[in-house]
C-alpha positions in Angstrom: -46.5 -31.7 -94.8 -48.4 -29.1 -92.9 -47.8 -28.5 -89.2 -48.3 -25.5 -87.0 -46.4 -25.6 -83.7 -47.7 -23.9 -80.6 -45.1 -22.4 -78.3 -44.1 -25.3 -76.1 -43.0 -25.4 -72.5 -40.1 -23.2 -71.5 -37.5 -25.4 -69.8 -34.5 -23.2 -69.3 -33.6 -19.6 -69.7 -30.0 -18.4 -69.3 -29.5 -15.7 -66.7 -28.1 -12.3 -67.7 -24.9 -13.2 -65.9 -24.6 -16.4 -68.0 -25.3 -14.6 -71.2 -22.6 -12.0 -70.5 -20.1 -14.6 -69.5 -20.6 -16.6 -72.8 -18.1 -16.7 -75.6 -20.9 -15.8 -78.0 -21.7 -12.6 -76.2 -18.0 -11.7 -76.2 -17.9 -12.4 -80.0 -20.9 -10.2 -80.6 -19.2 -7.3 -78.8 -16.1 -7.9 -80.8 -17.8 -8.1 -84.2 -19.7 -4.9 -83.4 -16.4 -3.1 -83.1 -14.6 -4.9 -85.9 -17.3 -5.2 -88.5 -19.9 -2.6 -87.4 -22.6 -5.2 -86.7 -25.1 -3.8 -84.2 -25.2 -6.0 -81.1 -28.7 -7.5 -81.0 -30.4 -10.8 -80.6 -29.2 -14.1 -81.9 -31.6 -14.1 -84.9 -30.2 -10.8 -86.1 -26.7 -12.0 -85.8 -27.6 -15.2 -87.7 -29.2 -13.1 -90.4 -26.1 -11.0 -90.8 -23.9 -14.1 -90.9 -25.8 -15.5 -94.0 -26.4 -12.1 -95.7 -22.7 -11.2 -95.4 -21.1 -14.6 -95.7 -17.6 -13.4 -96.6 -17.5 -11.0 -93.7 -18.8 -13.5 -91.3 -16.2 -16.2 -92.1 -13.5 -13.5 -92.2 -14.6 -12.5 -88.7 -14.3 -16.1 -87.5 -10.8 -16.3 -89.0 -9.8 -13.1 -87.2 -11.6 -13.6 -83.9 -9.9 -17.0 -83.4 -6.6 -15.8 -84.8 -6.2 -18.5 -87.5 -2.5 -19.1 -88.2 -1.7 -19.4 -91.9 0.5 -18.4 -94.8 -0.7 -16.4 -97.7 -3.3 -13.7 -98.4 -6.6 -14.0 -96.5 -8.5 -12.4 -99.4 -10.5 -13.4 -101.2 -12.5 -15.3 -98.6 -14.6 -17.0 -101.3 -13.2 -17.5 -104.8 -15.8 -19.6 -106.6 -19.1 -19.5 -104.7 -20.9 -22.3 -106.5 -22.1 -25.4 -104.7 -20.5 -27.9 -104.9 -17.0 -26.6 -105.4 -16.9 -23.3 -103.4 -13.3 -22.2 -103.0 -12.7 -20.9 -99.4 -9.6 -18.8 -98.7 -7.9 -20.1 -101.8 -4.6 -18.3 -101.3 -3.9 -19.6 -97.8 -2.1 -22.6 -96.2 -2.5 -23.9 -92.7 -2.5 -27.0 -90.5 -5.2 -28.4 -88.3 -2.8 -29.9 -85.8 -0.9 -26.7 -85.4 -4.1 -25.1 -84.1 -4.6 -27.9 -81.6 -1.2 -27.6 -80.1 -1.2 -23.9 -79.6 -3.5 -24.6 -76.7 -0.9 -26.8 -75.0 -0.5 -26.0 -71.3 0.7 -27.7 -68.1 -2.4 -26.5 -66.2 -4.7 -29.3 -67.2 -4.7 -32.6 -69.1 -5.3 -32.8 -72.8 -7.1 -36.1 -72.7 -8.7 -38.3 -70.0 -9.2 -41.9 -71.1 -11.6 -44.3 -69.5 -11.5 -47.9 -70.7 -13.4 -50.9 -69.3 -10.3 -53.0 -68.8 -7.9 -50.4 -67.4 -9.9 -47.7 -65.8 -9.0 -44.0 -66.0 -5.7 -42.4 -67.2 -4.8 -38.8 -68.0 -2.6 -37.7 -70.9 -0.9 -34.4 -70.3 -0.3 -31.9 -73.1 3.4 -32.5 -72.7 2.9 -36.3 -73.3 0.5 -35.7 -76.2 3.1 -33.3 -77.8 5.9 -35.8 -77.3 3.9 -38.8 -78.7 2.5 -37.0 -81.7 5.9 -35.6 -82.5 7.5 -39.1 -82.2 4.8 -40.8 -84.3 4.9 -38.1 -87.0 8.6 -38.6 -87.4 8.2 -42.4 -87.6 5.5 -42.0 -90.2 7.8 -39.8 -92.3 10.5 -42.4 -91.8 8.2 -45.0 -93.4 7.6 -42.7 -96.4 4.2 -41.5 -95.3 3.7 -37.9 -96.4 1.3 -35.2 -97.6 -1.8 -36.7 -99.3 -1.1 -40.3 -98.4 -4.1 -42.1 -96.8 -3.7 -43.6 -93.3 -6.6 -45.6 -91.8 -7.4 -46.8 -88.4 -9.3 -49.8 -87.0 -9.2 -48.6 -83.4 -11.5 -47.8 -80.5 -11.9 -44.5 -78.7 -8.6 -44.3 -76.8 -5.6 -42.0 -76.7 -3.6 -43.8 -79.3 -6.3 -43.1 -81.9 -6.2 -39.3 -81.2 -2.4 -39.4 -81.2 -2.4 -41.2 -84.6 -4.9 -38.7 -86.1 -3.0 -35.7 -84.9 0.3 -37.1 -86.2 -1.3 -37.7 -89.6 -2.7 -34.2 -89.7 0.6 -32.6 -88.7 2.4 -34.1 -91.8 -0.5 -33.6 -94.2 -1.5 -37.2 -94.5 -5.2 -38.0 -94.9 -6.9 -39.8 -92.0 -9.8 -42.2 -92.0 -11.2 -44.5 -89.3 -13.7 -47.3 -88.6 -14.6 -48.7 -85.2 -13.5 -52.2 -84.3 -17.1 -53.4 -83.8 -17.6 -53.0 -87.5 -17.4 -56.2 -89.7 -14.9 -56.8 -92.4 -17.2 -56.2 -95.3 -18.4 -52.9 -94.0 -14.8 -51.7 -93.3 -13.5 -53.0 -96.6 -16.2 -51.2 -98.5 -14.8 -48.0 -97.0 -11.1 -48.4 -96.9 -10.6 -50.1 -100.3 -11.9 -47.0 -102.0 -9.2 -44.7 -100.7 -6.1 -47.1 -101.1 -4.4 -46.5 -97.8 -0.6 -47.0 -97.4 -0.7 -47.6 -93.6 -3.2 -48.9 -91.1 -3.4 -48.6 -87.3 -5.1 -51.7 -85.8 -6.0 -53.1 -82.4 -6.1 -56.9 -81.8 -9.0 -56.8 -79.3 -11.2 -54.5 -77.3 -13.5 -54.6 -74.3 -17.2 -53.9 -74.3 -19.9 -54.7 -71.8 -17.4 -56.5 -69.5 -16.3 -58.9 -72.3 -13.2 -59.1 -74.4 -13.6 -59.2 -78.1 -10.9 -60.8 -80.2 -10.3 -59.1 -83.6 -7.0 -60.7 -84.6 -8.5 -63.0 -87.2 -10.8 -60.3 -88.5 -7.8 -57.9 -88.9 -6.0 -60.6 -90.9 -9.0 -60.9 -93.2 -9.1 -57.1 -93.5 -5.5 -56.8 -94.4 -5.9 -59.4 -97.2 -8.5 -57.1 -98.7 -6.3 -54.0 -98.6 -3.4 -54.7 -101.0 -2.1 -51.1 -100.9 -1.3 -51.3 -97.2 2.4 -51.6 -96.7 2.7 -51.0 -93.0 0.5 -52.3 -90.1 0.9 -50.5 -86.7 -0.3 -52.7 -83.9 -1.8 -51.2 -80.8 -2.1 -53.9 -78.1 -5.6 -54.6 -76.9 -6.7 -56.4 -73.7 -5.9 -59.8 -75.4 -2.5 -58.8 -76.8 -0.8 -61.5 -74.8 -2.8 -64.3 -76.3 -0.9 -67.5 -77.0 0.8 -67.4 -80.3 0.4 -63.7 -80.6 -0.4 -62.2 -84.0 1.4 -62.5 -87.3 0.5 -59.7 -89.7 2.9 -58.9 -92.6 4.4 -55.5 -92.2 3.5 -55.3 -88.5 5.2 -52.6 -86.3 4.6 -52.3 -82.6 3.0 -49.0 -81.4 5.6 -48.7 -78.7 8.4 -48.7 -81.4 6.6 -46.0 -83.4 6.5 -43.6 -80.4 9.9 -44.5 -78.9 12.2 -42.0 -80.5 11.5 -38.5 -79.4 11.4 -35.9 -82.2 10.3 -32.2 -82.3 6.6 -31.8 -83.4 6.6 -30.0 -86.8 3.6 -28.9 -88.9 3.3 -29.1 -92.6 1.1 -26.2 -93.7 -1.1 -27.3 -96.6 -3.6 -25.5 -98.8 -6.9 -24.6 -97.1 -8.7 -27.2 -99.2 -6.2 -30.0 -98.6 -7.9 -33.2 -97.2 -7.8 -33.6 -93.5 -9.9 -36.7 -93.2 -12.2 -39.0 -95.2 -15.5 -40.0 -93.5 -18.2 -42.1 -95.0 -21.9 -42.0 -95.8 -24.2 -44.8 -94.8 -24.1 -46.7 -98.0 -27.8 -46.6 -98.8 -27.4 -46.7 -102.6 -24.3 -48.9 -102.9 -20.8 -48.4 -101.7 -20.5 -45.7 -99.0 -19.6 -42.3 -100.3 -16.0 -41.3 -99.2 -16.5 -37.7 -98.0 -13.5 -35.5 -97.9 -13.2 -32.5 -95.5 -10.4 -30.0 -95.5 -7.9 -28.7 -93.0 -9.2 -25.2 -93.4 -12.9 -25.9 -93.4 -12.6 -27.9 -90.2 -10.4 -25.4 -88.4 -12.8 -22.6 -89.0 -16.0 -24.6 -88.5 -15.0 -26.4 -85.3 -13.7 -23.2 -83.7 -17.0 -21.5 -84.4 -19.1 -24.5 -83.4 -17.2 -25.4 -80.2 -16.7 -21.9 -78.9 -19.7 -19.9 -80.1 -22.5 -22.5 -80.4 -21.4 -24.8 -77.5 -19.6 -22.2 -75.3 -16.6 -24.4 -74.8 -13.5 -22.8 -73.4 -10.2 -23.5 -71.7 -10.7 -25.5 -68.6 -13.9 -27.2 -69.8 -14.2 -31.0 -69.9 -16.0 -32.5 -72.9 -17.3 -36.1 -73.1 -19.1 -37.3 -76.2 -20.3 -40.9 -76.4 -19.4 -42.2 -79.8 -17.1 -44.7 -81.5 -14.4 -43.9 -84.0 -16.7 -44.6 -86.9 -19.1 -41.8 -86.1 -18.5 -38.2 -86.9 -19.0 -37.1 -83.3 -15.6 -38.7 -82.6 -14.0 -36.2 -85.1 -16.1 -33.4 -83.5 -15.1 -34.2 -80.0 -11.4 -34.0 -80.9 -12.2 -30.5 -82.1 -12.6 -29.6 -78.4 -8.8 -29.5 -78.2 -8.9 -26.5 -80.6 -10.5 -24.3 -78.0 -8.5 -25.6 -75.0 -11.0 -28.1 -73.6 -9.9 -31.4 -72.1 -11.4 -34.2 -74.2 -12.6 -37.3 -72.3 -12.4 -40.5 -74.3 -15.1 -42.9 -72.8 -14.5 -46.3 -74.4 -17.0 -49.1 -73.7 -20.6 -49.6 -72.8 -22.0 -46.6 -70.9 -24.4 -49.0 -69.1 -21.6 -51.3 -67.8 -21.3 -52.4 -65.1 -24.7 -50.7 -64.5 -26.7 -47.8 -65.9 -25.5 -45.5 -63.1 -21.8 -45.8 -64.0 -21.6 -43.2 -66.7 -23.5 -40.5 -64.7 -21.2 -41.2 -61.7 -18.2 -40.9 -64.0 -19.5 -37.5 -65.3 -19.9 -36.4 -61.7 -16.5 -37.7 -60.5 -14.5 -36.2 -63.4 -16.2 -32.8 -63.6 -17.6 -33.1 -67.1 -19.0 -29.7 -68.2 -20.4 -30.7 -71.6 -21.8 -34.2 -72.1 -22.8 -35.3 -75.6 -24.6 -38.4 -76.7 -27.0 -39.9 -79.1 -30.6 -38.9 -78.3 -31.3 -42.6 -78.1 -29.1 -42.8 -75.0 -31.2 -40.3 -73.1 -34.4 -41.9 -74.3 -33.2 -45.3 -73.0 -32.3 -43.7 -69.6 -35.8 -42.3 -69.5 -37.4 -45.7 -70.3 -35.3 -47.2 -67.5 -36.7 -44.7 -65.1 -33.2 -43.6 -64.3 -32.8 -40.6 -61.9 -29.2 -39.4 -62.1 -29.9 -36.6 -59.7 -30.5 -39.1 -56.9 -27.0 -40.6 -57.0 -24.8 -38.0 -58.8 -24.3 -34.4 -57.9 -23.4 -33.3 -61.4 -22.3 -29.9 -60.0 -19.9 -29.2 -62.9 -22.3 -30.3 -65.7 -23.4 -27.3 -67.6 -24.7 -28.6 -70.9 -25.9 -31.8 -72.6 -26.0 -32.2 -76.3 -28.3 -34.8 -77.9 -27.8 -35.7 -81.5 -28.2 -38.4 -84.1 -32.0 -38.5 -84.0 -34.8 -36.2 -82.8 -35.1 -35.9 -79.0 -38.8 -36.1 -78.1 -40.6 -33.8 -75.8 -40.9 -36.3 -73.0 -37.1 -36.9 -73.0 -36.5 -33.1 -72.7 -38.8 -33.0 -69.7 -37.4 -36.1 -68.1 -33.9 -34.6 -68.3 -34.9 -31.4 -66.4 -36.8 -33.4 -63.8 -34.2 -36.2 -63.3 -30.8 -34.9 -64.3 -30.6 -31.2 -63.4 -33.0 -28.4 -63.4 -30.4 -25.8 -64.3 -29.2 -27.5 -67.4 -28.6 -26.3 -71.0 -30.1 -29.2 -72.9 -29.3 -28.8 -76.6 -30.8 -31.0 -79.3 -28.6 -30.6 -82.4 -28.7 -31.8 -86.0 -26.1 -31.9 -88.6 -24.2 -34.8 -90.1 -21.2 -36.6 -91.3 -21.5 -34.7 -94.5 -20.5 -31.4 -92.9 -18.8 -32.6 -89.7 -20.9 -30.1 -87.6 -24.4 -28.9 -87.2 -27.0 -27.1 -89.4 -29.4 -26.4 -86.5 -28.0 -26.5 -83.0 -27.6 -24.4 -79.9 -26.6 -21.0 -78.5 -25.8 -20.2 -74.8 -27.8 -17.0 -75.0 -31.1 -18.6 -76.0 -33.8 -20.3 -74.0 -34.6 -24.1 -74.3 -38.2 -25.0 -75.3 -39.4 -28.6 -74.9 -38.8 -30.7 -78.1 -37.2 -27.9 -80.1 -33.7 -27.1 -81.4 -32.7 -23.6 -80.3 -31.4 -22.1 -83.6 -29.6 -22.3 -86.9 -25.8 -22.3 -86.6 -24.1 -19.1 -87.5 -23.1 -19.0 -91.2 -25.6 -21.8 -92.1 -28.3 -20.6 -94.5 -30.7 -23.4 -93.5 -34.4 -23.3 -94.6 -37.4 -25.6 -94.9 -38.4 -25.9 -98.6 -41.8 -27.0 -99.8 -42.3 -29.0 -103.0 -42.2 -25.9 -105.1 -38.8 -25.0 -103.8 -39.9 -22.1 -101.6 -38.8 -21.5 -98.1 -41.6 -21.9 -95.5 -42.1 -21.2 -91.8 -44.4 -23.1 -89.5 -44.6 -25.8 -92.1 -42.7 -29.0 -92.5 -40.4 -29.1 -95.5 -37.1 -30.4 -96.8 -34.0 -29.1 -95.0 -32.1 -27.1 -97.6 -28.9 -25.1 -97.4 -28.8 -22.3 -99.9 -25.2 -21.0 -99.4 -21.9 -22.8 -99.1 -20.2 -23.7 -95.8 -16.5 -24.2 -95.3 -17.0 -27.7 -93.9 -19.0 -29.0 -96.8 -17.2 -31.8 -98.6 -14.3 -30.6 -100.8 -15.2 -33.6 -103.0 -16.0 -37.3 -102.7 -13.0 -39.5 -103.1 -12.8 -41.2 -106.6 -15.8 -39.3 -107.9 -15.0 -38.0 -111.4 -17.0 -35.0 -112.4 -18.6 -34.8 -108.9 -21.3 -37.2 -110.1 -22.1 -38.8 -106.8 -21.7 -35.5 -105.0 -24.2 -33.8 -107.2 -26.6 -36.8 -107.0 -26.4 -36.9 -103.2 -27.3 -33.3 -102.4 -28.1 -31.3 -105.5 -30.5 -33.5 -107.5 -33.8 -32.0 -106.2 -33.0 -28.2 -105.9 -30.2 -27.4 -108.3 -27.5 -25.3 -106.8 -28.9 -25.8 -103.3 -28.0 -28.5 -100.8 -30.9 -30.8 -99.9 -29.9 -32.8 -96.8 -32.7 -35.4 -96.6 -34.4 -34.4 -93.4 -37.9 -33.1 -92.8 -37.7 -29.9 -90.7 -40.0 -27.2 -89.4 -38.8 -23.7 -88.5 -40.9 -21.7 -86.1 -41.3 -17.9 -86.3 -39.0 -17.8 -83.2 -36.1 -19.3 -85.1 -36.3 -22.7 -83.4 -36.8 -25.9 -85.3 -38.0 -29.4 -85.1 -36.6 -32.3 -87.1 -39.2 -34.8 -88.2 -36.9 -37.6 -89.4 -35.3 -38.7 -92.7 -36.9 -37.9 -96.0 -34.8 -40.5 -97.8 -34.2 -44.1 -97.1 -31.1 -43.8 -94.9 -31.6 -45.7 -91.7 -31.0 -43.8 -88.4 -30.6 -46.6 -85.8 -30.1 -45.4 -82.2 -28.5 -42.2 -83.6 -26.1 -44.0 -85.9 -26.8 -43.5 -89.6 -26.4 -46.6 -91.8 -27.3 -47.6 -95.2 -29.8 -50.3 -96.3 -27.3 -51.5 -98.9 -24.9 -52.6 -96.1 -27.7 -54.8 -94.7 -28.7 -56.1 -98.1 -25.2 -57.2 -98.9 -25.1 -59.5 -95.9 -28.7 -60.7 -95.9 -28.8 -61.6 -99.5 -25.7 -63.6 -99.2 -27.6 -66.1 -96.9 -28.4 -69.0 -99.3 -32.1 -69.2 -98.5 -32.7 -65.5 -99.2 -33.6 -64.2 -102.6 -34.5 -60.6 -101.9 -34.9 -58.3 -98.9 -36.0 -54.8 -97.8 -35.4 -53.0 -94.5 -36.8 -49.8 -93.1 -36.5 -47.8 -89.9 -39.7 -46.7 -88.3 -38.2 -44.2 -85.8 -40.2 -41.0 -86.3 -41.2 -38.2 -83.9 -40.0 -40.0 -80.8 -41.5 -43.3 -81.7 -39.4 -46.1 -80.3 -37.0 -47.4 -82.9 -38.4 -50.4 -84.7 -36.5 -51.8 -87.7 -38.2 -54.6 -89.5 -36.5 -56.7 -92.2 -38.6 -58.3 -94.9 -37.2 -61.3 -96.8 -38.2 -63.1 -99.9 -37.0 -66.7 -99.7 -36.2 -69.1 -102.5 -39.0 -71.5 -103.5 -39.8 -74.1 -100.9 -38.0 -72.2 -98.1 -39.8 -71.1 -94.9 -38.7 -68.5 -92.4 -38.1 -70.7 -89.3 -36.8 -69.5 -86.0 -33.4 -71.1 -86.8 -33.2 -69.2 -90.2 -34.2 -65.9 -88.5 -31.5 -66.4 -85.9 -28.9 -67.2 -88.5 -29.8 -64.1 -90.6 -29.5 -62.0 -87.5 -26.2 -63.5 -86.6 -24.8 -62.9 -90.0 -25.8 -59.2 -89.8 -24.3 -58.9 -86.3 -20.9 -60.4 -87.3 -20.5 -59.0 -90.8 -22.0 -55.6 -90.3 -22.5 -54.6 -86.7 -24.9 -55.3 -83.7 -26.7 -52.0 -84.6 -27.7 -53.4 -88.0 -29.7 -56.3 -86.5 -33.5 -55.8 -87.1 -36.1 -56.0 -84.4 -38.2 -58.5 -86.4 -37.8 -60.5 -89.6 -40.9 -61.1 -91.8 -41.2 -63.4 -94.8 -43.0 -61.8 -97.8 -43.7 -63.0 -101.3 -42.3 -60.0 -103.1 -40.5 -56.7 -102.5 -42.2 -53.6 -103.9 -40.2 -52.2 -106.8 -40.4 -49.2 -109.2 -40.7 -49.7 -112.9 -36.9 -49.3 -113.1 -36.4 -52.0 -110.5 -35.5 -50.0 -107.5 -36.6 -51.1 -104.0 -39.4 -48.8 -102.8 -37.9 -48.2 -99.3 -39.3 -44.7 -98.7 -42.9 -45.5 -99.8 -42.9 -48.6 -97.6 -41.5 -46.7 -94.7 -44.2 -44.0 -95.1 -46.9 -46.6 -95.4 -45.8 -48.3 -92.2 -45.7 -45.0 -90.4 -49.3 -44.5 -91.2 -49.6 -42.7 -94.5 -52.5 -43.8 -96.7 -51.5 -46.4 -99.3 -52.8 -44.2 -102.2 -50.5 -41.4 -101.0 -47.3 -43.3 -100.9 -47.2 -45.1 -104.3 -49.2 -45.2 -107.5 -49.7 -48.7 -108.8 -48.9 -47.6 -112.4 -45.5 -46.5 -111.2 -44.7 -50.0 -109.7 -43.4 -53.1 -111.4 -45.3 -55.3 -109.0 -48.2 -53.4 -107.3 -49.7 -56.6 -105.8 -46.6 -56.7 -103.5 -48.0 -53.8 -101.4 -50.8 -55.9 -100.0 -48.8 -57.4 -97.2 -47.4 -54.0 -96.2 -50.8 -52.4 -96.2 -52.1 -55.1 -93.8 -49.0 -54.8 -91.6 -49.4 -51.0 -91.4 -52.9 -51.5 -90.0 -51.5 -53.7 -87.2 -48.5 -51.4 -86.4 -50.6 -48.3 -86.2 -53.2 -49.7 -83.9 -50.7 -51.1 -81.4 
């Protein structure tokens, strides 16, 4: 893919005063004294950070005063990817680093829920509840290495539960309550949890959603769960209540005050397990470490995002998205974390922006799709919200197009640091992101993150500039997965990232780096679906669709690319004699909505005679996607490499229609 990018419109330039006040500038002055790194521009600092990887991460350790036992050297034992051994002689605890920021000067959390409004959680209350819950977990026999899972929304109890697990060395994992049983089971069954936190109901878009029956079904599928901690939702007082074996009330778990203690664990000890989208089968259970997240989130939050004590961070995202984990990391640097639970457009599309204004949010993060939707709705937040405290907006999950950049500066705030960022669940942070000392150009990502050796590789495996290539990481990062759960020999790990360029991480994004160090993401290079900023796997949809009696086969692709509005068609092959009626289409969509999630529902369902497959029987998702995005048919698939080349006819004709609309 060849592309040359002209210098786009300059939208924002930090003042000298803003640069000098930034945490990044302070770090540069410090690292000049401590490591002899000449204070220059950001690109020079980035180059040093990847050329001297050990020194860079040691500098992060020292600058943020990481608390640990053991010798800090060597920084890197084995450097191979996967399997790099970071700070192998040290022990530490994530939660300990959160609570050293405790203060009575500001709240730790601010929670906004549709059914109850706004409440603050002080650091004293957070400390008390986490200490009490950790002691109760120990009393139930939960300890280091045990898996604890959550089926909870974005509310304080979820943060408290996570921090309590982290404090005792238990391993955390979560799914949002709008996810269906099959999707959650596919994740939690793999890791054999001993305890689960559940909610019986939640509110969204002004409606209450009962999950009690679904939780019962979920518990039946998780035989290793011995204890069920019930957090009451808005329908908790329903007639008949709930009857789950092993149920313990949340109030009882936090009733007995106990001192908060921290179990220091090896640097590589699992902190949490998050999940891939499930494109090629069961979702991959990705393990991140205490040490890797402590280091990376200090660096990302403080140096890249310029968060500090007194800031207020609000990131839209449910508990099944990695941004939830990232936002909790704001506590590491002393920010107040705002938990916004519910539909941001309820009761109207001005509500969230007014909330941001009323509560002094300084950094607002969201999926790029949210900003795009605001733009399409012709929303003008600057006409009804002052937004005086708002300093920065982060957009992630999918590329933010040029017109959305320019809409934001015209309609939100002219003096705004708008940062498009791209990373992933895989590393719980960013590859390319932002820096407070750099300008913002329309449609571009400001920089590579420090310590991230990110490049665009062509098909020959060579780094290229001003040319679209595969996003490749050539050196290890502390927040790369320690391993995948239940993955003997790292087989799935190697296949996921290291199958194209041995020894180098291929992420699956098309990217272009400019000579200025900025970058543009051009979408996924694999078949993972990126729906409204939420990554999901095609296999998750197939499992539901192909369980519908009339459906024999199916294929789904996402056509979001370079700012094009998201359009996700589903193609179904029906059994002989069956026809895709409106009733059947509605039933398929309803099955997807209830058994996967509303985000999985396609825009349109087409009946086709056959699904294109390779000679080995694999569905040809990527070639079909490329074809429907406008690539010539002869460039996307060779007939001799297909088991059924005649099946492409329908898609060739559909592509002509889609690309002339």
